[in-house]
The first five atom37 places (N, CA, C, CB, O) and aatype in JSON, in Angstrom:
{
  "aatype": [12, 16, 13, 1, 14, 17, 12, 10, 7, 0, 9, 3, 6, 16, 7, 18, 2, 7, 9, 1, 3, 6, 8, 9, 6, 11, 19, 0, 3, 4, 10, 10, 0, 16, 7, 5, 16, 6, 9, 15, 1, 15, 3, 13, 3, 3, 0, 4, 1, 4, 4, 7, 9, 1, 15, 3, 10, 13, 16, 5, 3, 3, 10, 3, 1, 10, 5, 5, 1, 10, 2, 11],
  "atom_mask": [
    [1, 1, 1, 1, 1],
    [1, 1, 1, 1, 1],
    [1, 1, 1, 1, 1],
    [1, 1, 1, 1, 1],
    [1, 1, 1, 1, 1],
    [1, 1, 1, 1, 1],
    [1, 1, 1, 1, 1],
    [1, 1, 1, 1, 1],
    [1, 1, 1, 0, 1],
    [1, 1, 1, 1, 1],
    [1, 1, 1, 1, 1],
    [1, 1, 1, 1, 1],
    [1, 1, 1, 1, 1],
    [1, 1, 1, 1, 1],
    [1, 1, 1, 0, 1],
    [1, 1, 1, 1, 1],
    [1, 1, 1, 1, 1],
    [1, 1, 1, 0, 1],
    [1, 1, 1, 1, 1],
    [1, 1, 1, 1, 1],
    [1, 1, 1, 1, 1],
    [1, 1, 1, 1, 1],
    [1, 1, 1, 1, 1],
    [1, 1, 1, 1, 1],
    [1, 1, 1, 1, 1],
    [1, 1, 1, 1, 1],
    [1, 1, 1, 1, 1],
    [1, 1, 1, 1, 1],
    [1, 1, 1, 1, 1],
    [1, 1, 1, 1, 1],
    [1, 1, 1, 1, 1],
    [1, 1, 1, 1, 1],
    [1, 1, 1, 1, 1],
    [1, 1, 1, 1, 1],
    [1, 1, 1, 0, 1],
    [1, 1, 1, 1, 1],
    [1, 1, 1, 1, 1],
    [1, 1, 1, 1, 1],
    [1, 1, 1, 1, 1],
    [1, 1, 1, 1, 1],
    [1, 1, 1, 1, 1],
    [1, 1, 1, 1, 1],
    [1, 1, 1, 1, 1],
    [1, 1, 1, 1, 1],
    [1, 1, 1, 1, 1],
    [1, 1, 1, 1, 1],
    [1, 1, 1, 1, 1],
    [1, 1, 1, 1, 1],
    [1, 1, 1, 1, 1],
    [1, 1, 1, 1, 1],
    [1, 1, 1, 1, 1],
    [1, 1, 1, 0, 1],
    [1, 1, 1, 1, 1],
    [1, 1, 1, 1, 1],
    [1, 1, 1, 1, 1],
    [1, 1, 1, 1, 1],
    [1, 1, 1, 1, 1],
    [1, 1, 1, 1, 1],
    [1, 1, 1, 1, 1],
    [1, 1, 1, 1, 1],
    [1, 1, 1, 1, 1],
    [1, 1, 1, 1, 1],
    [1, 1, 1, 1, 1],
    [1, 1, 1, 1, 1],
    [1, 1, 1, 1, 1],
    [1, 1, 1, 1, 1],
    [1, 1, 1, 1, 1],
    [1, 1, 1, 1, 1],
    [1, 1, 1, 1, 1],
    [1, 1, 1, 1, 1],
    [1, 1, 1, 1, 1],
    [1, 1, 1, 1, 1]
  ],
  "atom_positions": [
    [[25.55, 15.13, -50.47], [26.6, 15.11, -49.44], [26.63, 13.68, -48.85], [26.32, 16.2, -48.31], [25.58, 13.12, -48.54]],
    [[27.73, 13.15, -48.72], [27.61, 11.83, -48.02], [28.17, 12.01, -46.68], [28.34, 10.66, -48.78], [29.02, 12.87, -46.45]],
    [[27.71, 11.2, -45.76], [28.19, 11.28, -44.4], [29.14, 10.01, -44.01], [26.91, 11.35, -43.43], [28.95, 8.86, -44.42]],
    [[29.99, 10.33, -43.33], [31.09, 9.13, -42.8], [30.39, 8.71, -41.4], [32.93, 9.79, -42.5], [29.74, 9.44, -40.66]],
    [[30.7, 7.38, -41.24], [29.98, 6.92, -39.94], [30.32, 7.74, -38.68], [30.36, 5.43, -39.64], [29.5, 7.86, -37.77]],
    [[31.49, 8.26, -38.65], [31.66, 9.2, -37.32], [30.8, 10.36, -37.44], [33.19, 9.77, -37.08], [30.36, 10.88, -36.42]],
    [[30.54, 10.79, -38.56], [29.73, 11.97, -38.65], [28.23, 11.74, -38.24], [29.8, 12.5, -40.07], [27.57, 12.53, -37.55]],
    [[27.8, 10.62, -38.74], [26.45, 10.1, -38.16], [26.46, 10.01, -36.67], [26.11, 8.68, -38.7], [25.61, 10.56, -35.97]],
    [[27.49, 9.25, -36.18], [27.62, 9.21, -34.73], [27.64, 10.54, -33.97], [0.0, 0.0, 0.0], [27.0, 10.65, -32.92]],
    [[28.31, 11.48, -34.42], [28.26, 12.74, -33.86], [26.95, 13.46, -33.89], [29.2, 13.5, -34.46], [26.51, 14.06, -32.91]],
    [[26.41, 13.4, -34.89], [24.93, 13.88, -35.18], [24.03, 13.25, -34.12], [24.4, 13.43, -36.71], [23.28, 13.98, -33.46]],
    [[24.05, 12.05, -33.93], [23.2, 11.12, -32.99], [23.58, 11.42, -31.47], [23.5, 9.48, -33.33], [22.73, 11.4, -30.58]],
    [[24.84, 11.67, -31.28], [25.36, 11.98, -29.95], [24.9, 13.23, -29.47], [26.79, 11.98, -29.92], [24.5, 13.35, -28.32]],
    [[24.94, 14.24, -30.32], [24.34, 15.56, -29.97], [23.0, 15.76, -29.77], [24.6, 16.41, -30.84], [22.63, 16.74, -29.12]],
    [[22.16, 14.93, -30.25], [20.78, 14.75, -30.03], [19.91, 15.29, -31.33], [0.0, 0.0, 0.0], [18.71, 15.52, -31.2]],
    [[20.5, 15.44, -32.39], [19.89, 15.87, -33.61], [18.85, 14.86, -34.04], [20.93, 16.07, -34.68], [17.91, 15.23, -34.75]],
    [[18.98, 13.66, -33.66], [17.97, 12.52, -34.06], [16.94, 12.32, -33.01], [18.69, 11.13, -34.3], [16.14, 11.39, -33.09]],
    [[16.95, 13.16, -32.05], [16.06, 13.21, -30.86], [16.8, 12.77, -29.52], [0.0, 0.0, 0.0], [17.81, 12.06, -29.49]],
    [[16.18, 13.28, -28.5], [16.75, 13.2, -27.23], [16.32, 11.63, -26.64], [16.18, 14.52, -26.29], [15.15, 11.36, -26.37]],
    [[17.33, 10.75, -26.51], [16.99, 9.51, -25.93], [17.35, 9.34, -24.42], [17.64, 8.47, -26.71], [17.94, 10.23, -23.79]],
    [[17.03, 8.35, -23.98], [17.31, 7.88, -22.4], [18.75, 8.1, -22.15], [16.95, 6.2, -22.06], [19.11, 8.65, -21.1]],
    [[19.68, 7.67, -23.11], [21.02, 7.86, -22.72], [21.45, 9.52, -22.53], [21.9, 7.12, -23.85], [22.23, 9.95, -21.68]],
    [[20.8, 10.25, -23.45], [21.1, 11.66, -23.39], [20.54, 12.23, -22.07], [20.51, 12.39, -24.62], [21.18, 13.11, -21.5]],
    [[19.35, 11.77, -21.54], [18.85, 12.17, -20.38], [19.72, 11.72, -19.31], [17.53, 11.74, -20.22], [20.03, 12.59, -18.49]],
    [[20.17, 10.62, -19.15], [21.15, 9.9, -18.18], [22.49, 10.83, -18.1], [21.54, 8.28, -18.75], [22.97, 11.19, -17.02]],
    [[22.97, 11.13, -19.21], [24.14, 11.79, -19.02], [24.03, 13.3, -18.47], [24.82, 11.75, -20.3], [24.89, 13.81, -17.76]],
    [[22.97, 13.88, -18.84], [22.64, 15.27, -18.37], [22.34, 15.16, -16.95], [21.45, 15.92, -19.14], [22.89, 15.9, -16.13]],
    [[21.44, 14.2, -16.61], [21.06, 14.05, -15.06], [22.35, 13.69, -14.08], [19.9, 12.78, -14.9], [22.52, 14.16, -12.96]],
    [[23.17, 12.8, -14.72], [24.37, 12.55, -13.81], [25.29, 13.75, -13.68], [25.2, 11.36, -14.33], [26.01, 13.91, -12.69]],
    [[25.25, 14.59, -14.71], [26.18, 15.71, -14.68], [25.49, 16.7, -13.53], [26.34, 16.45, -16.26], [26.2, 17.18, -12.65]],
    [[24.12, 16.96, -13.59], [23.59, 17.77, -12.71], [23.52, 17.26, -11.32], [22.39, 18.11, -13.16], [23.61, 18.05, -10.37]],
    [[23.36, 15.94, -11.13], [23.25, 15.33, -9.81], [24.79, 15.51, -9.23], [22.7, 13.68, -9.91], [24.97, 15.64, -8.02]],
    [[25.87, 15.5, -10.15], [27.09, 15.54, -9.55], [27.48, 16.9, -8.86], [28.03, 15.18, -10.54], [28.45, 16.97, -8.1]],
    [[26.75, 17.88, -9.14], [26.94, 19.26, -8.64], [26.34, 19.32, -7.19], [26.23, 20.35, -9.62], [26.75, 20.19, -6.44]],
    [[25.41, 18.45, -6.79], [24.95, 18.35, -5.47], [23.86, 19.39, -5.22], [0.0, 0.0, 0.0], [23.34, 19.46, -4.1]],
    [[23.49, 20.23, -6.24], [22.53, 21.12, -6.19], [21.02, 20.73, -6.13], [22.76, 21.84, -7.19], [20.61, 19.96, -6.99]],
    [[20.24, 21.16, -5.28], [18.75, 20.71, -5.21], [17.9, 21.6, -6.15], [18.16, 20.82, -3.68], [16.81, 21.21, -6.57]],
    [[18.4, 22.79, -6.45], [17.45, 23.79, -7.37], [18.52, 23.86, -8.7], [17.07, 25.65, -6.51], [19.71, 24.18, -8.69]],
    [[17.78, 23.49, -9.7], [18.57, 23.54, -11.04], [18.02, 24.83, -11.99], [18.33, 22.02, -11.9], [16.85, 24.8, -12.38]],
    [[18.7, 25.69, -12.27], [18.43, 26.75, -13.27], [18.44, 26.29, -14.67], [19.41, 27.84, -13.14], [18.81, 25.15, -14.98]],
    [[17.97, 27.3, -15.65], [18.07, 27.1, -17.03], [19.59, 27.21, -17.28], [17.19, 28.13, -17.86], [20.01, 26.53, -18.22]],
    [[20.36, 27.86, -16.7], [21.69, 28.0, -16.89], [22.51, 26.77, -16.42], [22.11, 29.19, -16.24], [23.5, 26.34, -17.02]],
    [[22.03, 26.31, -15.37], [22.68, 24.94, -15.01], [22.48, 23.87, -15.89], [22.23, 24.46, -13.77], [23.37, 23.05, -16.12]],
    [[21.17, 23.81, -16.47], [20.88, 22.84, -17.5], [21.68, 22.99, -18.65], [19.55, 22.89, -17.89], [22.19, 22.0, -19.19]],
    [[21.85, 24.24, -19.11], [22.51, 24.39, -20.46], [23.98, 24.15, -20.24], [22.27, 25.86, -21.13], [24.64, 23.63, -21.14]],
    [[24.57, 24.52, -19.02], [25.91, 24.07, -18.8], [26.15, 22.5, -18.89], [26.33, 24.56, -17.47], [27.02, 21.96, -19.57]],
    [[25.21, 21.86, -18.1], [25.29, 20.35, -18.07], [25.19, 19.8, -19.41], [24.2, 19.72, -17.21], [25.93, 18.85, -19.66]],
    [[24.36, 20.24, -20.4], [24.19, 19.82, -21.7], [25.38, 20.05, -22.45], [23.09, 20.44, -22.3], [25.87, 19.2, -23.18]],
    [[25.92, 21.33, -22.26], [27.25, 21.68, -23.11], [28.3, 20.76, -22.66], [27.81, 23.27, -22.91], [29.06, 20.21, -23.45]],
    [[28.33, 20.57, -21.33], [29.46, 19.69, -20.76], [29.39, 18.23, -21.26], [29.41, 19.68, -19.17], [30.39, 17.52, -21.36]],
    [[28.1, 17.81, -21.59], [27.88, 16.31, -22.34], [27.97, 16.46, -23.78], [26.39, 15.6, -22.04], [28.07, 15.41, -24.41]],
    [[27.96, 17.51, -24.4], [27.96, 17.54, -25.83], [26.69, 17.59, -26.53], [0.0, 0.0, 0.0], [26.6, 17.4, -27.75]],
    [[25.64, 17.87, -25.74], [24.28, 17.67, -26.14], [23.57, 18.97, -26.2], [23.58, 16.75, -25.22], [23.6, 19.77, -25.27]],
    [[22.91, 19.16, -27.37], [22.25, 20.61, -27.58], [21.04, 20.6, -26.71], [21.79, 20.95, -29.19], [20.13, 19.78, -26.83]],
    [[21.08, 21.61, -25.8], [19.97, 21.98, -24.92], [18.57, 22.31, -25.49], [20.38, 23.08, -24.21], [17.49, 22.09, -24.95]],
    [[18.86, 22.96, -26.83], [17.58, 23.54, -27.36], [16.91, 22.35, -28.29], [17.9, 25.0, -28.28], [15.97, 22.6, -29.04]],
    [[17.43, 21.12, -28.19], [16.73, 20.01, -28.86], [15.92, 19.33, -27.79], [17.74, 18.98, -29.57], [15.13, 18.47, -28.18]],
    [[15.98, 19.58, -26.54], [14.99, 18.91, -25.62], [13.47, 19.31, -25.75], [15.41, 19.21, -24.21], [13.24, 20.51, -25.73]],
    [[12.57, 18.56, -25.87], [11.2, 18.92, -25.93], [10.68, 18.91, -24.46], [10.39, 17.93, -26.88], [11.32, 18.41, -23.54]],
    [[9.48, 19.51, -24.32], [8.89, 19.46, -22.87], [8.84, 17.9, -22.22], [7.28, 20.1, -22.94], [8.96, 17.63, -21.02]],
    [[8.66, 17.09, -23.14], [8.57, 15.61, -22.8], [9.93, 15.09, -22.3], [8.1, 14.75, -24.08], [10.06, 14.29, -21.37]],
    [[10.83, 15.59, -22.95], [12.31, 15.33, -22.5], [12.6, 15.97, -21.2], [13.36, 15.88, -23.54], [13.13, 15.36, -20.27]],
    [[12.29, 17.1, -21.15], [12.56, 17.95, -19.86], [11.89, 17.27, -18.64], [11.97, 19.5, -20.01], [12.49, 17.13, -17.58]],
    [[10.45, 16.8, -18.86], [9.79, 15.97, -17.85], [10.51, 14.69, -17.4], [8.48, 15.6, -18.36], [10.64, 14.36, -16.22]],
    [[11.0, 13.96, -18.51], [11.95, 12.81, -18.07], [12.98, 13.04, -17.41], [12.42, 12.13, -18.99], [13.32, 12.23, -16.55]],
    [[13.77, 14.22, -17.66], [14.85, 14.55, -16.93], [14.42, 14.8, -15.49], [15.53, 15.67, -17.54], [15.01, 14.3, -14.54]],
    [[13.44, 15.55, -15.37], [13.0, 15.93, -13.85], [12.65, 14.59, -13.1], [11.57, 16.99, -13.82], [13.01, 14.33, -11.95]],
    [[11.99, 13.85, -13.85], [11.71, 12.45, -13.15], [13.0, 11.56, -12.76], [10.81, 11.54, -14.15], [13.08, 10.82, -11.78]],
    [[13.93, 11.78, -13.69], [15.38, 11.11, -13.35], [16.05, 11.82, -12.19], [16.44, 11.2, -14.64], [16.65, 11.19, -11.32]],
    [[15.92, 13.15, -12.18], [16.43, 13.86, -11.01], [15.72, 13.6, -9.78], [16.41, 15.24, -11.21], [16.41, 13.56, -8.76]],
    [[14.47, 13.41, -9.68], [13.79, 13.14, -8.56], [13.84, 11.76, -7.82], [12.58, 13.42, -8.87], [13.34, 11.51, -6.72]],
    [[14.54, 10.92, -8.64], [14.65, 9.43, -8.08], [15.34, 9.48, -6.8], [15.48, 8.43, -9.05], [15.55, 8.44, -6.17]]
  ]
}
């Protein structure tokens, strides 16, 4: 199977190639926009879905980085 450039971009954007800083930033911005100080797993999943990022691809290290970004 060959992939077209847009397919590779979609795979990368979704997080299948790993969660990068730009994924963390998108989700953090979405969560911060809600104004909530307590974030539930459901809130996290909703923010990821809104950003088009698979929440199940986040590792514990990614979640730690997200938490650091939210606590700035």
